[in-house]
C-alpha positions as CSV (number, residue, x, y, z in Angstrom):
1,M,-13.8,-2.4,15.3
2,L,-12.7,-1.1,11.9
3,A,-12.2,-3.3,8.9
4,P,-9.0,-3.1,6.8
5,P,-9.3,-0.5,4.0
6,S,-11.0,-1.9,0.9
7,L,-9.8,-1.1,-2.6
8,R,-12.8,1.3,-3.1
9,F,-12.0,3.1,0.2
10,I,-8.4,3.5,-0.9
11,R,-9.3,4.7,-4.4
12,D,-11.9,7.2,-3.1
13,H,-9.4,8.7,-0.7
14,I,-6.6,8.8,-3.2
15,R,-8.9,10.5,-5.8
16,A,-10.0,13.0,-3.2
17,R,-6.3,13.5,-2.1
18,H,-7.6,12.8,1.4
19,Y,-4.9,10.6,2.9
20,R,-1.6,10.9,4.7
21,L,1.8,9.2,4.5
22,T,3.5,8.1,7.7
23,K,7.0,9.3,8.3
24,H,8.2,5.7,7.5
25,A,6.3,5.7,4.2
26,T,7.7,9.2,3.3
27,I,11.3,8.1,3.9
28,A,10.7,4.8,2.0
29,R,9.2,6.7,-0.9
30,L,12.0,9.2,-1.1
31,E,14.7,6.6,-0.8
32,R,13.2,4.8,-3.8
33,S,12.6,8.1,-5.8
34,I,8.9,7.4,-6.0
35,T,6.8,10.5,-6.7
36,I,3.4,11.2,-5.2
37,P,1.8,10.9,-8.6
38,E,3.4,7.6,-9.1
39,L,2.3,6.3,-5.7
40,E,-1.3,7.6,-6.4
41,Q,-1.4,5.9,-9.8
42,A,-0.1,2.6,-8.3
43,L,-3.0,2.6,-5.8
44,L,-5.6,3.8,-8.3
45,N,-4.7,0.9,-10.7
46,G,-3.6,-1.6,-8.1
47,E,-5.3,-4.3,-6.1
48,V,-5.5,-5.4,-2.5
49,I,-3.6,-8.7,-2.1
50,E,-3.7,-9.3,1.6
51,Q,-5.7,-8.1,4.6
52,Y,-4.4,-7.7,8.1
53,P,-7.5,-7.1,10.3
54,E,-5.6,-7.7,13.6
55,D,-2.7,-5.3,12.8
56,Q,-1.5,-3.2,15.7
57,L,-3.0,0.3,16.0
58,Y,-5.2,0.0,12.9
59,P,-6.4,-2.7,10.6
60,S,-4.4,-2.7,7.3
61,C,-3.9,-4.3,3.9
62,L,-1.2,-4.9,1.4
63,A,-1.8,-3.5,-2.0
64,L,0.1,-4.3,-5.3
65,G,0.6,-1.5,-7.8
66,W,2.8,-0.9,-10.6
67,L,5.3,2.0,-11.3
68,A,5.5,3.6,-14.8
69,S,8.8,1.7,-15.2
70,G,6.8,-1.6,-15.0
71,D,8.3,-2.4,-11.6
72,P,5.9,-3.8,-8.9
73,L,5.2,-1.8,-5.8
74,H,3.8,-3.1,-2.5
75,I,1.9,-0.4,-0.5
76,V,0.7,-1.1,3.1
77,C,-2.4,1.0,3.9
78,S,-4.3,1.3,7.1
79,R,-7.6,2.7,8.1
80,G,-7.7,4.8,11.2
81,E,-10.4,6.6,13.1
82,I,-8.9,10.1,12.7
83,E,-9.3,11.9,9.4
84,P,-7.9,11.5,7.0
85,A,-8.7,7.9,7.7
86,L,-6.4,6.4,4.9
87,R,-2.9,6.2,6.0
88,I,-0.1,4.9,3.8
89,V,2.1,3.0,6.2
90,T,5.1,2.0,3.9
91,V,6.0,1.3,0.3
92,Y,8.5,-1.1,-1.0
93,E,9.5,-3.1,-4.1
94,P,8.8,-6.8,-3.4
95,E,11.8,-9.1,-3.3
96,D,11.9,-11.9,-5.9
97,A,13.2,-14.2,-3.2
98,L,10.0,-13.8,-1.2
99,W,7.3,-13.5,-3.9
100,E,6.1,-15.4,-6.8
101,S,6.4,-13.8,-10.2
102,D,2.9,-12.3,-9.9
103,Y,4.0,-10.4,-6.8
104,K,0.7,-11.3,-5.1
105,T,1.6,-14.7,-3.9
106,R,4.3,-15.3,-1.1
107,K,6.7,-18.1,-1.8
108,P,6.7,-21.0,0.8
109,R,9.2,-20.5,3.6
110,R,11.9,-23.1,3.6
């Protein structure tokens, strides 16, 4: 069974431009006017904040990166068995109502 993508795995694949965006990630990126270079920079300078080894289809992780504007960006990445192995599943700007000010810690559910 595959492990969720590590930060090193993500960075290596981004640097090599050896990854793919899902249709969902492409739509989310375009709706938010996030460029490919911005997305790549967010992953190269970001960090993995959660891992989901039991995710359906492929193990995945949640990365936190930052846009040039200073806005936080959450990026869900998975590791598949077919090359390119790095898949960017979705991108979104975390909601303040759900995340602490560090955007790494989920707020308790009420």
